[in-house]
C-alpha positions in Angstrom: -62.0 -48.5 46.7 -58.4 -48.9 48.2 -56.2 -50.3 45.4 -54.8 -53.9 46.1 -51.2 -53.8 46.1 -50.7 -56.2 42.9 -51.6 -52.9 40.8 -49.4 -50.4 43.6 -46.5 -53.1 42.1 -47.7 -52.5 38.5 -48.4 -49.3 38.6 -45.0 -48.5 40.2 -43.4 -51.0 37.2 -45.2 -48.7 34.6 -43.7 -46.1 35.6 -39.8 -47.0 36.0 -40.4 -47.7 32.3 -42.0 -44.9 31.0 -39.1 -43.3 33.3 -36.5 -45.3 30.9 -38.0 -44.7 27.8 -37.4 -40.8 28.8 -33.8 -41.9 29.6 -32.6 -43.8 25.8 -35.3 -40.9 23.7 -33.0 -38.2 25.9 -29.5 -40.3 25.6 -30.8 -41.0 21.5 -31.0 -37.5 20.7 -28.1 -35.9 22.5 -26.2 -38.8 20.6 -27.8 -37.5 17.0 -26.9 -34.2 18.3 -23.4 -34.6 19.0 -23.3 -36.7 15.5 -24.7 -34.3 13.6 -22.0 -31.1 15.4 -19.2 -34.3 14.9 -19.9 -34.6 11.3 -20.3 -31.2 10.0 -17.4 -30.2 11.9 -15.7 -32.9 9.5 -17.5 -31.6 6.3 -16.0 -28.1 7.4 -12.2 -29.0 7.5 -12.4 -31.5 4.8 -14.4 -29.4 2.0 -14.7 -25.9 3.4 -11.5 -25.2 4.8 -9.1 -26.4 2.4 -11.0 -24.0 0.1 -10.5 -20.9 1.6 -7.0 -21.9 2.4 -6.1 -22.2 -0.9 -8.2 -19.3 -1.5 -5.9 -17.1 0.6 -2.6 -18.7 -1.3 -3.9 -17.2 -4.4 -2.1 -14.9 -3.9 0.3 -13.5 -6.5 -1.3 -16.0 -9.2 -4.3 -13.6 -10.4 -4.4 -10.1 -11.4 -7.5 -9.6 -12.1 -8.5 -8.5 -8.8 -11.2 -10.5 -7.4 -12.7 -11.2 -4.3 -10.8 -14.2 -3.9 -7.2 -13.3 -5.4 -5.4 -10.5 -3.7 -2.5 -10.9 -2.0 -1.3 -8.3 0.2 -0.4 -6.7 6.6 -0.2 -5.2 12.2 0.1 -1.5 13.9 -0.4 0.8 16.5 -1.5 4.4 14.1 1.6 6.8 14.1 2.6 9.3 15.5 -0.5 10.5 18.0 0.9 13.2 19.8 -1.2 15.3 21.3 -2.2 16.6 25.2 -5.4 14.1 25.4 -4.7 11.8 27.4 -8.5 10.1 27.4 -7.7 8.4 24.6 -5.3 5.5 23.9 -2.2 7.1 22.1 -1.7 4.8 18.6 2.0 4.8 19.0 2.0 4.2 23.7 2.4 0.7 23.5 5.2 0.5 20.5 7.1 3.1 22.2 7.0 2.0 26.0 9.5 -1.0 24.9 11.3 1.1 22.4 14.8 3.0 23.7 15.7 5.3 20.6 12.3 6.6 21.8 11.9 9.7 24.6 8.5 10.7 25.9 8.3 13.9 26.7 4.8 16.1 27.1 3.6 19.2 24.7 5.1 17.8 21.1 2.1 19.5 19.4 2.3 17.6 15.2 -0.6 20.2 13.9 0.6 23.8 14.0 -3.5 25.1 13.5 -5.0 22.7 14.8 -6.7 23.6 17.9 -8.5 20.1 18.5 -6.5 17.5 20.1 -8.8 14.6 18.5 -6.6 13.1 16.1 -5.9 9.6 15.6 -4.3 -2.0 11.5 -6.8 -7.3 10.2 -6.5 -11.8 8.3 -5.6 -13.0 4.5 -7.8 -11.7 1.2 -9.9 -12.9 -0.9 -9.6 -9.9 -3.0 -6.3 -11.0 -3.3 -4.2 -9.6 -6.4 -1.8 -11.2 -8.0 1.4 -9.2 -9.8 0.4 -8.5 -13.0 3.1 -9.2 -16.0 4.3 -4.9 -16.8 7.3 -5.0 -18.5 8.8 -1.9 -18.0 10.8 -0.2 -20.5 13.4 1.9 -18.8 15.1 5.0 -20.9 17.8 7.5 -19.4 16.9 10.7 -19.4 19.2 14.0 -18.8 17.6 15.9 -16.5 18.4 19.0 -14.0 15.9 17.1 -11.5 16.0 13.5 -10.1 16.0 10.9 -12.2 14.9 7.6 -11.6 15.0 5.6 -14.9 14.2 1.6 -14.1 11.8 -0.8 -12.1 13.8 -3.5 -11.4 14.3 -4.7 -7.5 16.7 -2.9 -6.3 15.3 1.0 -7.9 18.6 3.4 -9.4 18.1 7.2 -8.8 19.7 9.6 -7.2 21.5 10.6 -4.0 21.1 14.1 -2.2 23.8 16.0 -4.7 24.5 18.9 -6.1 24.4 17.6 -9.6 21.4 15.6 -9.2 22.5 13.4 -11.6 21.3 8.9 -11.5 23.4 7.4 -9.7 22.8 3.4 -10.1 22.3 1.0 -7.4 25.4 -1.5 -7.2 23.5 -3.5 -4.6 22.1 -5.5 -8.1 23.6 -6.4 -10.9 20.8 -6.6 -12.7 19.5 -3.7 -11.4 22.5 -2.0 -13.2 22.3 -3.9 -16.3 19.3 -2.9 -16.9 20.1 0.5 -15.9 21.9 0.8 -19.5 19.4 -0.9 -21.4 18.4 1.6 -24.4 16.0 4.0 -24.0 12.6 4.3 -25.7 11.0 7.3 -26.5 8.1 6.6 -28.4 4.8 5.5 -26.4 2.3 2.5 -28.3 -1.1 4.1 -28.7 -3.2 2.9 -25.5 -0.3 1.9 -23.5 -0.4 2.8 -19.5 1.5 2.2 -16.9 0.2 0.7 -13.7 1.6 2.5 -10.2 1.0 1.1 -6.8 0.5 3.1 -3.2 0.9 2.0 -0.2 0.6 3.6 3.4 2.7 4.2 6.5 5.7 2.7 6.8 8.1 2.3 9.8 10.6 -0.4 11.2 11.0 1.8 14.5 9.9 -0.6 17.7 7.3 -3.8 18.1 8.1 -3.8 13.6 11.8 -3.4 14.2 12.0 -6.1 16.8 9.9 -8.7 14.9 11.1 -8.8 11.7 15.0 -8.9 13.8 13.2 -12.1 14.5 11.2 -13.2 11.5 13.6 -11.2 8.2 13.3 -7.7 6.7 11.9 -9.5 3.9 8.9 -10.5 6.6 6.9 -7.8 5.4 6.3 -7.8 1.2 5.6 -11.1 1.5 1.9 -10.7 0.2 3.1 -7.8 -1.6 6.0 -8.2 -3.5 5.3 -10.0 -6.4 3.3 -6.9 -6.8 5.2 -4.4 -6.7 8.3 -5.3 -8.1 6.0 -6.6 -11.4 4.5 -2.9 -12.1 5.7 0.2 -13.5 6.7 2.3 -10.1 5.7 1.4 -6.3 5.2 4.3 -3.5 5.2 4.3 0.5 5.9 6.8 3.2 8.2 6.5 4.8 7.1 7.2 8.2 10.4 7.5 10.6 14.3 8.1 10.0 16.3 5.5 8.9 19.7 5.4 10.6 22.3 4.2 13.7 22.3 8.0 14.9 21.1 8.9 18.7 19.7 12.0 18.4 16.5 11.9 19.5 15.0 15.5 18.2 14.1 17.7 21.5 10.2 18.0 22.7 9.5 14.4 20.6 6.3 12.4 22.3 6.9 9.7 19.7 10.3 9.9 18.1 10.7 6.9 15.8 14.4 5.3 14.7 14.4 2.6 11.8 17.2 0.0 11.0 19.6 0.7 8.1 19.3 -2.9 8.1 15.3 -2.4 6.3 16.3 -0.5 3.2 17.7 -3.1 1.0 14.7 -5.3 1.2 12.6 -2.6 0.5 14.4 -2.0 -2.6 13.8 -5.7 -3.1 10.3 -5.6 -2.8 10.1 -3.5 -5.6 9.6 -0.1 -3.7 10.4 2.6 -6.3 10.1 5.7 -4.1 9.4 7.4 -0.8 7.1 10.3 0.8 9.6 12.2 3.7 6.6 14.5 3.6 5.9 13.7 7.0 5.2 14.1 10.9 8.1 11.2 11.9 11.5 12.0 9.2 13.1 14.1 11.4 12.6 12.3 14.8 16.8 11.7 14.9 17.7 15.5 14.0 19.0 16.8 10.3 21.4 13.8 11.5 19.0 11.3 10.9 17.2 13.1 7.7 20.4 13.2 6.1 21.7 9.3 7.0 18.4 8.6 5.6 18.6 10.2 2.6 22.7 8.4 2.5 20.8 5.1 3.2 17.5 5.5 -0.1 20.8 6.3 -2.1 22.6 3.0 -1.4 19.9 1.3 -1.5 19.0 2.6 -4.9 15.3 3.9 -3.9 14.1 7.5 -4.9 12.7 10.1 -2.0 10.5 13.5 -2.3 9.1 15.3 0.2 12.7 16.7 2.1 16.2 17.7 1.7 19.7 19.0 2.6 17.5 22.5 1.0 13.9 23.5 -0.4 15.6 23.0 -3.2 16.0 19.7 -3.1 12.5 18.7 -0.7 10.4 20.2 -3.4 12.3 18.3 -6.6 9.9 16.5 -8.3 12.2 13.2 -9.0 10.8 11.6 -12.4 10.4 8.1 -14.0 10.6 6.9 -17.3 8.0 4.1 -18.2 7.4 2.8 -21.7 8.3 5.7 -22.9 5.6 7.5 -20.7 7.3 10.2 -18.1 6.3 10.1 -14.1 6.8 13.3 -11.9 6.8 12.5 -8.3 6.1 15.0 -5.7 5.6 15.1 -1.5 4.3 17.8 0.7 3.2 17.6 4.2 0.8 19.4 6.4 1.3 18.5 9.4 4.3 18.8 11.1 5.7 19.5 15.0 7.1 23.0 14.9 7.8 25.6 12.6 12.1 24.9 12.5 10.8 21.3 10.0 10.3 23.8 7.5 13.5 22.9 4.4 14.6 26.6 3.8 17.1 28.2 1.6 19.8 26.6 3.0 18.3 24.8 5.7 17.4 20.8 5.7 13.8 20.1 6.2 10.5 19.4 5.4 8.8 20.3 1.6 5.4 21.1 3.6 2.3 23.0 2.3 0.4 25.4 4.8 1.1 27.7 2.4 0.6 26.2 -1.1 2.5 27.9 -3.0 5.3 26.5 -3.4 3.7 23.3 -3.5 1.5 25.0 -6.6 4.9 25.8 -8.5 6.5 22.5 -8.2 3.8 21.1 -9.8 3.5 23.6 -12.7 7.1 22.9 -12.7 6.8 18.9 -13.4 3.6 18.9 -15.4 5.9 21.0 -18.0 8.1 18.3 -18.1 6.3 15.4 -17.2 3.3 12.9 -18.8 1.5 11.9 -14.9 2.0 13.7 -12.3 1.9 12.1 -8.5 1.8 14.0 -5.6 1.2 12.3 -2.6 0.6 14.4 0.7 0.7 14.1 4.4 -2.4 15.7 5.9 -5.8 15.4 8.2 -6.2 14.5 11.9 -5.0 11.0 13.2 -7.6 8.5 13.5 -10.1 10.4 11.9 -12.0 8.8 8.8 -14.1 12.2 8.3 -11.4 14.7 6.0 -10.6 17.8 7.6 -11.3 21.2 5.7 -7.9 21.2 4.5 -7.5 18.3 2.8 -10.1 18.8 0.0 -9.2 22.6 0.2 -4.9 21.2 -0.5 -6.1 18.8 -3.0 -8.0 20.9 -5.0 -5.1 22.8 -5.4 -2.7 20.7 -6.2 -4.9 19.0 -9.1 -5.4 22.5 -10.2 -1.7 22.7 -10.4 -1.7 19.9 -12.5 -1.4 17.0 -10.6 -2.9 14.1 -12.3 -2.8 12.1 -9.0 -3.4 12.9 -5.4 -2.5 10.0 -2.8 -3.0 10.6 0.8 -1.5 9.6 4.4 -1.3 10.5 8.0 -4.5 9.2 9.6 -3.6 5.9 10.4 -7.3 4.9 8.8 -9.2 4.8 5.7 -10.2 7.6 4.2 -12.4 8.4 1.6 -11.9 8.7 -1.9 -13.3 12.0 -4.7 -13.1 12.1 -8.4 -12.1 15.7 -9.1 -11.8 17.2 -12.6 -11.0 13.9 -13.6 -8.5 13.2 -11.2 -8.5 10.8 -8.8 -7.8 12.2 -4.7 -7.1 9.1 -2.4 -7.1 10.8 1.0 -5.7 8.6 3.3 -3.9 5.5 2.3 -4.2 4.8 6.0 -1.2 2.1 7.7 0.3 -0.4 6.0 4.3 -1.6 8.0 3.9 -0.4 10.9 3.0 -1.4 15.0 -0.6 -1.9 15.7 -3.5 -0.1 17.9 -5.9 -0.9 19.7 -8.2 1.0 17.4 -9.6 -1.5 14.8 -9.8 0.8 12.5 -6.6 1.4 12.3 -5.9 -2.1 11.0 -7.5 -1.0 7.7 -5.7 -0.7 4.2 -4.6 -1.5 1.3 -3.3 -1.5 -2.0 -3.7 1.7 -4.5 -3.4 0.9 -7.8 -3.5 3.3 -10.5 -3.5 2.9 -14.3 -2.8 5.5 -16.0 -2.2 6.5 -19.6 0.4 9.5 -21.5 -2.3 12.2 -21.2 -2.6 11.2 -16.9 -6.5 9.5 -17.3 -6.3 7.2 -14.4 -8.9 4.7 -13.0 -8.2 3.7 -9.5 -8.5 0.7 -7.9 -8.3 -0.4 -3.9 -7.0 -3.6 -2.8 -8.0 -4.1 1.0 -5.3 -5.7 3.4 -5.1 -6.3 6.9 -2.0 -4.2 8.9 -0.8 -7.3 10.8 2.0 -6.4 12.8 4.9 -5.1 10.2 3.6 -6.6 7.7 0.7 -6.1 5.3 -1.8 -9.3 4.7 -4.9 -10.0 2.3 -8.0 -10.1 3.6 -10.8 -13.2 2.8 -13.4 -12.3 0.1 -16.0 -11.0 2.7 -13.7 -8.9 5.0 -12.9 -7.1 2.0 -16.1 -6.6 0.2 -17.0 -5.0 4.1 -14.5 -2.0 3.8 -15.1 -1.3 0.3 -18.9 -0.5 0.9 -17.7 1.5 4.6 -14.7 3.1 1.9 -18.2 3.6 -0.1 -19.5 5.4 2.1 -16.2 7.7 2.9 -16.2 8.8 -0.6 -18.0 11.0 -2.8 -19.6 10.0 -5.6 -17.8 7.0 -5.9 -19.1 3.4 -5.6 -16.4 0.5 -6.1 -17.2 -3.0 -7.7 -16.7 -6.2 -6.2 -13.1 -6.2 -7.7 -12.5 -3.1 -5.7 -12.7 -0.7 -9.1 -13.8 2.9 -8.0 -16.1 4.1 -10.2 -16.7 8.0 -10.3 -20.9 8.9 -10.6 
């Protein structure tokens, strides 16, 4: 039976209506979907985003170090001076545009290392604002270098034959505080707060960044903490000089402007370690210029000097009646000529730890708290080299109360050995930015210590941006602490970054 034309017409109309109905439903569904997305986006930008911004801006307001309140970073990893062309050097991108750098083949960083496999992020909720620690100064005569006051510009000593305190003249406040009466008593339960940062340099792209943004740019998120603690120490991974005396056969040679140091002092950095594989990148002239610039800026230094006696010599700080000794040693130098000698300027090394042990024992006999800064390990590796743990234990056995390591340009684990904290690598701090993401992770390592040398340890996560450490967001900070826990020996971390020995 055939359908009539009228029936066919009705069927076509019904089919057309069904198509139109489906189209309307499709349009309505997609309209609702788009409106939902817009509504969710609006809610995020109106309610959630402001909270994140507020958390990230609470940088220096709460020193409890909650995952939502710490402020403190960019870099290619430092001197990856090896002959393995299969891996991109952490310095390569930076040095191509640095006229002060020389590139020649065959520069070896580790004298006894057969492997060439050696080795920077967003604001953090784990921000710690500066704790109000009103440090009292004391002026203690000594045959050793002595620094006596925590101030934006540190009172310290020059590398002179007398080794007597030489107050900085760049700040009237600093000079006045250095003249305050000595406090020789230590109240029961008194503690000092010490902050440690990793590798610092102002060469290449970092120098270019600071020339535009200002030399105070690196300290935007850490100055409050550094100026209110009792002692702040970093590793100065560069000579500071205007001279052009690049060391021979040095693949990656750094050189930083003297303009950087006064701002470093004003940011609260009291002392630097010079025992590393870059301090002689501009030869002996670069080292002596660096020492002169540090003296003029009121920043103390350890780990290198005009001779071995000065290189191995501790610097002493009196804080709240607690005497602190600081020393620096390197297990990484490009060649033996970098060793400090009886009449030879250079670095305090620890390939043979005998001299380092003697210096630590001497410091322990004169100080309540002994801190050793060590340069060691393998670049870009978060796994410890055998010599790191051996040396760290040797330092503690000799009398060190804290051992703070660097050189790998990545974070490494912590250890609690005989009741003393060892931080094997603090990573990059103010540096160039590498393609290796692990080098972006850094932190402020904060110790609180008593007159008996008993210390706590807290890791405050930061991201090493180009020339500036930046506090991590809460989720990234917690992820970093979990990773650091896996790298540590029998150590756990709470959500605030406090290290807990098991």
